[in-house]
py3Dmol code that shows the C-alpha trace and the ligand (Angstrom):
import py3Dmol

protein = """\
ATOM      1  CA  MET A   1    -149.070 125.091 -29.314  1.00  0.00           C
ATOM      2  CA  ASN A   2    -151.423 123.232 -31.672  1.00  0.00           C
ATOM      3  CA  PRO A   3    -152.809 119.958 -29.993  1.00  0.00           C
ATOM      4  CA  LYS A   4    -153.672 117.313 -32.338  1.00  0.00           C
ATOM      5  CA  VAL A   5    -153.972 114.354 -29.735  1.00  0.00           C
ATOM      6  CA  ALA A   6    -155.015 114.286 -26.210  1.00  0.00           C
ATOM      7  CA  LEU A   7    -153.193 111.821 -24.025  1.00  0.00           C
ATOM      8  CA  LEU A   8    -155.540 110.682 -21.329  1.00  0.00           C
ATOM      9  CA  ASP A   9    -154.955 108.871 -17.943  1.00  0.00           C
ATOM     10  CA  MET A  10    -157.705 106.616 -17.011  1.00  0.00           C
ATOM     11  CA  ASP A  11    -157.926 105.772 -13.092  1.00  0.00           C
ATOM     12  CA  GLY A  12    -159.238 108.857 -11.460  1.00  0.00           C
ATOM     13  CA  THR A  13    -159.562 110.786 -14.659  1.00  0.00           C
ATOM     14  CA  LEU A  14    -161.917 108.881 -16.909  1.00  0.00           C
ATOM     15  CA  TYR A  15    -163.134 106.508 -14.164  1.00  0.00           C
ATOM     16  CA  ASP A  16    -164.214 107.297 -10.564  1.00  0.00           C
ATOM     17  CA  SER A  17    -162.042 104.242  -9.564  1.00  0.00           C
ATOM     18  CA  MET A  18    -159.565 105.248  -7.118  1.00  0.00           C
ATOM     19  CA  GLY A  19    -161.539 104.479  -4.137  1.00  0.00           C
ATOM     20  CA  ASN A  20    -161.806 101.012  -5.141  1.00  0.00           C
ATOM     21  CA  HIS A  21    -158.057 100.667  -5.827  1.00  0.00           C
ATOM     22  CA  ALA A  22    -157.175 102.216  -2.314  1.00  0.00           C
ATOM     23  CA  ASP A  23    -159.585  99.628  -0.779  1.00  0.00           C
ATOM     24  CA  SER A  24    -158.085  96.866  -2.548  1.00  0.00           C
ATOM     25  CA  TRP A  25    -154.395  97.917  -1.796  1.00  0.00           C
ATOM     26  CA  ALA A  26    -155.417  98.306   1.812  1.00  0.00           C
ATOM     27  CA  ARG A  27    -156.930  94.794   1.905  1.00  0.00           C
ATOM     28  CA  LEU A  28    -153.876  93.225   0.390  1.00  0.00           C
ATOM     29  CA  CYS A  29    -151.656  95.066   2.981  1.00  0.00           C
ATOM     30  CA  ARG A  30    -153.586  93.641   5.791  1.00  0.00           C
ATOM     31  CA  GLU A  31    -153.495  90.104   4.533  1.00  0.00           C
ATOM     32  CA  GLU A  32    -149.784  90.451   3.779  1.00  0.00           C
ATOM     33  CA  GLY A  33    -148.990  91.970   7.213  1.00  0.00           C
ATOM     34  CA  ILE A  34    -147.681  95.246   5.715  1.00  0.00           C
ATOM     35  CA  ASP A  35    -148.666  98.597   7.501  1.00  0.00           C
ATOM     36  CA  CYS A  36    -150.400 101.272   5.449  1.00  0.00           C
ATOM     37  CA  THR A  37    -152.984 103.885   5.310  1.00  0.00           C
ATOM     38  CA  ARG A  38    -155.822 103.795   2.841  1.00  0.00           C
ATOM     39  CA  ASP A  39    -155.323 107.305   1.859  1.00  0.00           C
ATOM     40  CA  GLU A  40    -151.497 106.913   0.805  1.00  0.00           C
ATOM     41  CA  PHE A  41    -152.553 104.777  -2.189  1.00  0.00           C
ATOM     42  CA  PHE A  42    -154.105 108.180  -3.670  1.00  0.00           C
ATOM     43  CA  LEU A  43    -150.518 109.400  -3.799  1.00  0.00           C
ATOM     44  CA  TYR A  44    -149.125 106.488  -5.462  1.00  0.00           C
ATOM     45  CA  GLU A  45    -151.677 106.540  -8.083  1.00  0.00           C
ATOM     46  CA  GLY A  46    -150.092 106.371 -11.547  1.00  0.00           C
ATOM     47  CA  ARG A  47    -147.301 104.104 -10.366  1.00  0.00           C
ATOM     48  CA  THR A  48    -147.249 100.529 -11.842  1.00  0.00           C
ATOM     49  CA  GLY A  49    -148.417  97.905  -9.349  1.00  0.00           C
ATOM     50  CA  ALA A  50    -145.034  96.387  -9.255  1.00  0.00           C
ATOM     51  CA  SER A  51    -143.438  99.577  -8.144  1.00  0.00           C
ATOM     52  CA  THR A  52    -146.035 100.119  -5.335  1.00  0.00           C
ATOM     53  CA  ILE A  53    -145.390  96.535  -4.028  1.00  0.00           C
ATOM     54  CA  ASP A  54    -141.690  97.186  -4.180  1.00  0.00           C
ATOM     55  CA  LEU A  55    -142.132 100.292  -2.151  1.00  0.00           C
ATOM     56  CA  LEU A  56    -144.487  98.805   0.411  1.00  0.00           C
ATOM     57  CA  ILE A  57    -142.053  95.895   0.969  1.00  0.00           C
ATOM     58  CA  GLN A  58    -138.913  98.098   1.198  1.00  0.00           C
ATOM     59  CA  ARG A  59    -140.676 100.283   3.817  1.00  0.00           C
ATOM     60  CA  GLN A  60    -141.932  97.193   5.913  1.00  0.00           C
ATOM     61  CA  TRP A  61    -138.881  94.881   5.436  1.00  0.00           C
ATOM     62  CA  GLY A  62    -136.032  96.880   4.193  1.00  0.00           C
ATOM     63  CA  ARG A  63    -135.486  95.070   0.908  1.00  0.00           C
ATOM     64  CA  HIS A  64    -136.772  94.980  -2.558  1.00  0.00           C
ATOM     65  CA  ALA A  65    -139.641  92.841  -3.576  1.00  0.00           C
ATOM     66  CA  THR A  66    -138.836  89.727  -5.831  1.00  0.00           C
ATOM     67  CA  ASP A  67    -140.317  89.379  -9.156  1.00  0.00           C
ATOM     68  CA  GLN A  68    -142.430  86.499  -7.806  1.00  0.00           C
ATOM     69  CA  GLU A  69    -143.940  88.572  -5.107  1.00  0.00           C
ATOM     70  CA  LYS A  70    -144.690  91.439  -7.358  1.00  0.00           C
ATOM     71  CA  GLU A  71    -146.577  89.053  -9.683  1.00  0.00           C
ATOM     72  CA  ARG A  72    -148.348  87.150  -6.729  1.00  0.00           C
ATOM     73  CA  MET A  73    -149.389  90.107  -4.822  1.00  0.00           C
ATOM     74  CA  TYR A  74    -150.547  92.203  -8.017  1.00  0.00           C
ATOM     75  CA  ARG A  75    -152.756  89.289  -8.895  1.00  0.00           C
ATOM     76  CA  LYS A  76    -154.140  89.213  -5.536  1.00  0.00           C
ATOM     77  CA  LYS A  77    -154.952  92.992  -5.467  1.00  0.00           C
ATOM     78  CA  THR A  78    -156.426  92.829  -8.986  1.00  0.00           C
ATOM     79  CA  GLU A  79    -158.740  89.959  -7.561  1.00  0.00           C
ATOM     80  CA  TYR A  80    -159.879  92.132  -4.879  1.00  0.00           C
ATOM     81  CA  PHE A  81    -160.249  95.022  -7.122  1.00  0.00           C
ATOM     82  CA  ASN A  82    -162.535  92.868  -9.265  1.00  0.00           C
ATOM     83  CA  GLN A  83    -164.651  91.717  -6.313  1.00  0.00           C
ATOM     84  CA  LEU A  84    -165.725  95.322  -5.593  1.00  0.00           C
ATOM     85  CA  PRO A  85    -168.800  97.098  -7.114  1.00  0.00           C
ATOM     86  CA  GLU A  86    -168.140  98.106 -10.772  1.00  0.00           C
ATOM     87  CA  VAL A  87    -167.116 101.812 -10.810  1.00  0.00           C
ATOM     88  CA  GLY A  88    -168.618 104.130 -13.293  1.00  0.00           C
ATOM     89  CA  PRO A  89    -167.308 106.734 -15.805  1.00  0.00           C
ATOM     90  CA  MET A  90    -166.030 110.025 -14.165  1.00  0.00           C
ATOM     91  CA  PRO A  91    -168.937 112.553 -14.499  1.00  0.00           C
ATOM     92  CA  GLY A  92    -168.229 114.791 -17.438  1.00  0.00           C
ATOM     93  CA  ALA A  93    -165.693 112.197 -19.142  1.00  0.00           C
ATOM     94  CA  ARG A  94    -168.158 111.188 -21.835  1.00  0.00           C
ATOM     95  CA  ARG A  95    -168.818 114.925 -22.561  1.00  0.00           C
ATOM     96  CA  LEU A  96    -165.110 115.666 -22.824  1.00  0.00           C
ATOM     97  CA  LEU A  97    -164.443 112.830 -25.177  1.00  0.00           C
ATOM     98  CA  GLU A  98    -167.295 113.866 -27.545  1.00  0.00           C
ATOM     99  CA  GLU A  99    -166.085 117.346 -27.526  1.00  0.00           C
ATOM    100  CA  MET A 100    -162.585 116.272 -28.493  1.00  0.00           C
ATOM    101  CA  LYS A 101    -164.064 113.882 -31.247  1.00  0.00           C
ATOM    102  CA  GLU A 102    -166.029 116.717 -32.580  1.00  0.00           C
ATOM    103  CA  ILE A 103    -162.917 118.957 -33.036  1.00  0.00           C
ATOM    104  CA  GLY A 104    -160.889 116.115 -34.436  1.00  0.00           C
ATOM    105  CA  LEU A 105    -158.644 115.676 -31.580  1.00  0.00           C
ATOM    106  CA  GLY A 106    -157.100 112.327 -31.433  1.00  0.00           C
ATOM    107  CA  ARG A 107    -157.195 110.255 -28.262  1.00  0.00           C
ATOM    108  CA  VAL A 108    -154.687 108.197 -26.498  1.00  0.00           C
ATOM    109  CA  ILE A 109    -154.906 106.264 -23.231  1.00  0.00           C
ATOM    110  CA  VAL A 110    -152.001 106.441 -20.944  1.00  0.00           C
ATOM    111  CA  THR A 111    -152.414 104.320 -17.690  1.00  0.00           C
ATOM    112  CA  GLY A 112    -150.130 102.552 -15.311  1.00  0.00           C
ATOM    113  CA  SER A 113    -152.856  99.940 -15.153  1.00  0.00           C
ATOM    114  CA  GLY A 114    -152.335  96.445 -16.780  1.00  0.00           C
ATOM    115  CA  GLN A 115    -155.855  95.207 -15.775  1.00  0.00           C
ATOM    116  CA  ALA A 116    -157.532  93.895 -18.727  1.00  0.00           C
ATOM    117  CA  SER A 117    -160.849  94.359 -17.014  1.00  0.00           C
ATOM    118  CA  LEU A 118    -160.594  98.060 -17.207  1.00  0.00           C
ATOM    119  CA  LEU A 119    -159.279  98.325 -20.523  1.00  0.00           C
ATOM    120  CA  ASP A 120    -162.067  96.322 -22.047  1.00  0.00           C
ATOM    121  CA  ARG A 121    -164.502  98.390 -20.230  1.00  0.00           C
ATOM    122  CA  LEU A 122    -163.301 101.551 -22.130  1.00  0.00           C
ATOM    123  CA  GLN A 123    -164.766 100.311 -25.327  1.00  0.00           C
ATOM    124  CA  LYS A 124    -168.370  99.645 -23.490  1.00  0.00           C
ATOM    125  CA  ASP A 125    -168.480 102.934 -21.568  1.00  0.00           C
ATOM    126  CA  PHE A 126    -166.986 105.263 -24.197  1.00  0.00           C
ATOM    127  CA  PRO A 127    -168.003 103.474 -27.463  1.00  0.00           C
ATOM    128  CA  GLY A 128    -165.843 104.568 -30.361  1.00  0.00           C
ATOM    129  CA  ALA A 129    -163.800 106.947 -28.293  1.00  0.00           C
ATOM    130  CA  PHE A 130    -160.558 104.822 -28.372  1.00  0.00           C
ATOM    131  CA  SER A 131    -158.861 102.297 -30.609  1.00  0.00           C
ATOM    132  CA  ALA A 132    -156.970  99.275 -29.114  1.00  0.00           C
ATOM    133  CA  GLU A 133    -153.906 100.308 -30.670  1.00  0.00           C
ATOM    134  CA  MET A 134    -153.819 103.759 -28.972  1.00  0.00           C
ATOM    135  CA  MET A 135    -153.205 102.520 -25.382  1.00  0.00           C
ATOM    136  CA  VAL A 136    -150.139 102.698 -23.389  1.00  0.00           C
ATOM    137  CA  THR A 137    -150.414 100.416 -20.450  1.00  0.00           C
ATOM    138  CA  SER A 138    -147.910  98.832 -17.819  1.00  0.00           C
ATOM    139  CA  ARG A 139    -147.357  96.385 -20.746  1.00  0.00           C
ATOM    140  CA  ASN A 140    -145.785  98.726 -23.160  1.00  0.00           C
ATOM    141  CA  VAL A 141    -143.219 100.546 -20.869  1.00  0.00           C
ATOM    142  CA  THR A 142    -140.414  99.635 -18.789  1.00  0.00           C
ATOM    143  CA  LYS A 143    -140.502 102.718 -16.490  1.00  0.00           C
ATOM    144  CA  GLY A 144    -143.911 103.755 -15.259  1.00  0.00           C
ATOM    145  CA  LYS A 145    -145.081 107.257 -14.064  1.00  0.00           C
ATOM    146  CA  PRO A 146    -143.529 109.582 -12.682  1.00  0.00           C
ATOM    147  CA  HIS A 147    -140.973 108.726 -15.451  1.00  0.00           C
ATOM    148  CA  PRO A 148    -141.890 110.343 -18.864  1.00  0.00           C
ATOM    149  CA  GLU A 149    -141.641 107.140 -20.766  1.00  0.00           C
ATOM    150  CA  PRO A 150    -145.436 106.399 -20.678  1.00  0.00           C
ATOM    151  CA  TYR A 151    -146.124 109.929 -22.231  1.00  0.00           C
ATOM    152  CA  ILE A 152    -143.351 109.736 -24.638  1.00  0.00           C
ATOM    153  CA  ARG A 153    -144.563 106.178 -25.818  1.00  0.00           C
ATOM    154  CA  GLY A 154    -148.287 107.790 -26.028  1.00  0.00           C
ATOM    155  CA  MET A 155    -146.901 110.454 -28.398  1.00  0.00           C
ATOM    156  CA  GLN A 156    -144.771 107.913 -30.479  1.00  0.00           C
ATOM    157  CA  MET A 157    -147.998 105.794 -30.977  1.00  0.00           C
ATOM    158  CA  ALA A 158    -149.873 108.908 -32.242  1.00  0.00           C
ATOM    159  CA  GLY A 159    -146.888 110.183 -34.271  1.00  0.00           C
ATOM    160  CA  VAL A 160    -146.825 113.705 -32.715  1.00  0.00           C
ATOM    161  CA  SER A 161    -144.469 115.725 -30.897  1.00  0.00           C
ATOM    162  CA  PRO A 162    -145.052 117.440 -27.474  1.00  0.00           C
ATOM    163  CA  SER A 163    -146.241 120.780 -29.083  1.00  0.00           C
ATOM    164  CA  HIS A 164    -149.088 118.785 -30.681  1.00  0.00           C
ATOM    165  CA  ALA A 165    -150.145 116.945 -27.606  1.00  0.00           C
ATOM    166  CA  LEU A 166    -152.249 117.732 -24.416  1.00  0.00           C
ATOM    167  CA  ALA A 167    -152.370 115.551 -21.258  1.00  0.00           C
ATOM    168  CA  VAL A 168    -154.999 115.065 -18.917  1.00  0.00           C
ATOM    169  CA  GLU A 169    -154.274 113.698 -15.303  1.00  0.00           C
ATOM    170  CA  ASN A 170    -155.453 113.646 -11.707  1.00  0.00           C
ATOM    171  CA  ALA A 171    -152.470 112.499  -9.837  1.00  0.00           C
ATOM    172  CA  PRO A 172    -149.244 114.234  -8.738  1.00  0.00           C
ATOM    173  CA  LEU A 173    -147.196 111.565 -10.296  1.00  0.00           C
ATOM    174  CA  GLY A 174    -149.048 111.333 -13.564  1.00  0.00           C
ATOM    175  CA  VAL A 175    -148.762 115.026 -13.975  1.00  0.00           C
ATOM    176  CA  GLU A 176    -145.011 114.842 -13.420  1.00  0.00           C
ATOM    177  CA  SER A 177    -144.744 112.157 -16.065  1.00  0.00           C
ATOM    178  CA  ALA A 178    -146.548 114.148 -18.779  1.00  0.00           C
ATOM    179  CA  SER A 179    -144.827 117.390 -17.910  1.00  0.00           C
ATOM    180  CA  ARG A 180    -141.386 115.786 -17.968  1.00  0.00           C
ATOM    181  CA  ALA A 181    -142.306 114.425 -21.492  1.00  0.00           C
ATOM    182  CA  GLY A 182    -142.886 118.124 -22.420  1.00  0.00           C
ATOM    183  CA  VAL A 183    -146.623 117.986 -22.664  1.00  0.00           C
ATOM    184  CA  PHE A 184    -149.036 120.733 -21.870  1.00  0.00           C
ATOM    185  CA  THR A 185    -150.689 119.049 -18.939  1.00  0.00           C
ATOM    186  CA  VAL A 186    -154.206 119.696 -17.607  1.00  0.00           C
ATOM    187  CA  GLY A 187    -154.585 118.599 -13.935  1.00  0.00           C
ATOM    188  CA  LEU A 188    -157.891 117.636 -12.636  1.00  0.00           C
ATOM    189  CA  THR A 189    -158.773 117.444  -8.765  1.00  0.00           C
ATOM    190  CA  THR A 190    -160.989 114.426  -8.561  1.00  0.00           C
ATOM    191  CA  GLY A 191    -159.959 112.957  -5.224  1.00  0.00           C
ATOM    192  CA  PRO A 192    -158.247 114.068  -1.905  1.00  0.00           C
ATOM    193  CA  VAL A 193    -155.025 115.600  -3.644  1.00  0.00           C
ATOM    194  CA  PRO A 194    -155.186 119.375  -3.571  1.00  0.00           C
ATOM    195  CA  ALA A 195    -154.692 121.504  -6.694  1.00  0.00           C
ATOM    196  CA  ALA A 196    -151.417 122.989  -5.284  1.00  0.00           C
ATOM    197  CA  GLU A 197    -149.701 119.655  -5.573  1.00  0.00           C
ATOM    198  CA  LEU A 198    -150.740 119.247  -9.130  1.00  0.00           C
ATOM    199  CA  TYR A 199    -149.233 122.723 -10.002  1.00  0.00           C
ATOM    200  CA  GLU A 200    -146.202 121.700  -8.143  1.00  0.00           C
ATOM    201  CA  ALA A 201    -145.900 118.556 -10.228  1.00  0.00           C
ATOM    202  CA  GLY A 202    -145.928 120.757 -13.385  1.00  0.00           C
ATOM    203  CA  ALA A 203    -149.695 121.032 -14.323  1.00  0.00           C
ATOM    204  CA  ALA A 204    -150.103 124.123 -16.692  1.00  0.00           C
ATOM    205  CA  ILE A 205    -153.774 124.572 -15.650  1.00  0.00           C
ATOM    206  CA  VAL A 206    -155.833 122.698 -12.793  1.00  0.00           C
ATOM    207  CA  TYR A 207    -159.539 122.266 -13.068  1.00  0.00           C
ATOM    208  CA  PRO A 208    -161.721 121.453  -9.843  1.00  0.00           C
ATOM    209  CA  SER A 209    -163.386 118.526 -11.729  1.00  0.00           C
ATOM    210  CA  MET A 210    -163.694 116.674 -15.038  1.00  0.00           C
ATOM    211  CA  GLU A 211    -167.194 118.321 -15.336  1.00  0.00           C
ATOM    212  CA  ALA A 212    -165.575 121.854 -15.108  1.00  0.00           C
ATOM    213  CA  PHE A 213    -162.894 120.951 -17.542  1.00  0.00           C
ATOM    214  CA  ALA A 214    -165.347 119.511 -19.937  1.00  0.00           C
ATOM    215  CA  GLU A 215    -167.448 122.622 -19.527  1.00  0.00           C
ATOM    216  CA  ASP A 216    -164.418 124.931 -20.393  1.00  0.00           C
ATOM    217  CA  PHE A 217    -162.827 122.726 -23.076  1.00  0.00           C
ATOM    218  CA  HIS A 218    -163.581 124.788 -26.168  1.00  0.00           C
ATOM    219  CA  ILE A 219    -162.294 128.002 -24.457  1.00  0.00           C
ATOM    220  CA  LEU A 220    -159.102 126.458 -23.391  1.00  0.00           C
ATOM    221  CA  MET A 221    -158.417 125.068 -27.086  1.00  0.00           C
ATOM    222  CA  PHE A 222    -159.313 128.426 -28.311  1.00  0.00           C
ATOM    223  CA  ASN A 223    -156.865 130.057 -26.074  1.00  0.00           C
ATOM    224  CA  LEU A 224    -154.080 127.657 -26.781  1.00  0.00           C
ATOM    225  CA  LEU A 225    -154.486 128.145 -30.550  1.00  0.00           C
ATOM    226  CA  THR A 226    -154.708 131.814 -30.513  1.00  0.00           C
ATOM    227  CA  THR A 227    -151.769 132.207 -28.099  1.00  0.00           C
ATOM    228  CA  SER A 228    -149.669 130.030 -30.355  1.00  0.00           C
ATOM    229  CA  ALA A 229    -150.583 132.073 -33.332  1.00  0.00           C
ATOM    230  CA  GLU A 230    -149.601 135.420 -31.904  1.00  0.00           C
TER     231      GLU A 230
END
"""
ligand_1 = """\
1
CA
Ca -154.845 108.714 -12.479
"""
view = py3Dmol.view(width=600, height=400)
view.addModel(protein, "pdb")
view.setStyle({"model": 0}, {"cartoon": {"style": "trace"}})
view.addModel(ligand_1, "xyz")
view.setStyle({"model": 1}, {"stick": {}})
view.zoomTo()
view.show()
């Protein structure tokens, strides 16, 4: 293993945004007459909006969501999200990105989100950390996480194979997507999902926070490189 590129999830990894997402999904459900709990949305994290809407409608009414419903409801959910107070970068995320830059590790965003507002904010909150061409969003893929396609697309964009990539994820479906793409996956527990679920989804190593990962990043990289040299 010799990582050249980091594939980074956005919501719940670089941004502390999952609470706002859960709140806006729960509000959408209330208004649409769909039963839900706020916490369930932490488990759906990583799915595209369309597939979450399909899951909710199937459970409530026993049929698939129409394209029109997916579009209309995702637009509403996005609107509610944008009305909530702006979320900040995950503590430790800036430091991690600086450490990556310092050792020349490339950086690609791999997110299930298609929200232009969040993507724009990356440039503001992490100046110089990402380039606009190095982003996989829900617009670039036909199958979202937990399918491996988003991570495969990320590696294609960066021109690397799995042995030259490293993924960073906070949700079981995201970890599953990255590990099924063959990538060494770092799991972070940044919400209510326990570490055991991330290991079960395929994480190679799990840190209790982004700060803990940033703190340990050089040691992990050193270990990966020396292990592969042996
Ligand atoms: Ca995430």
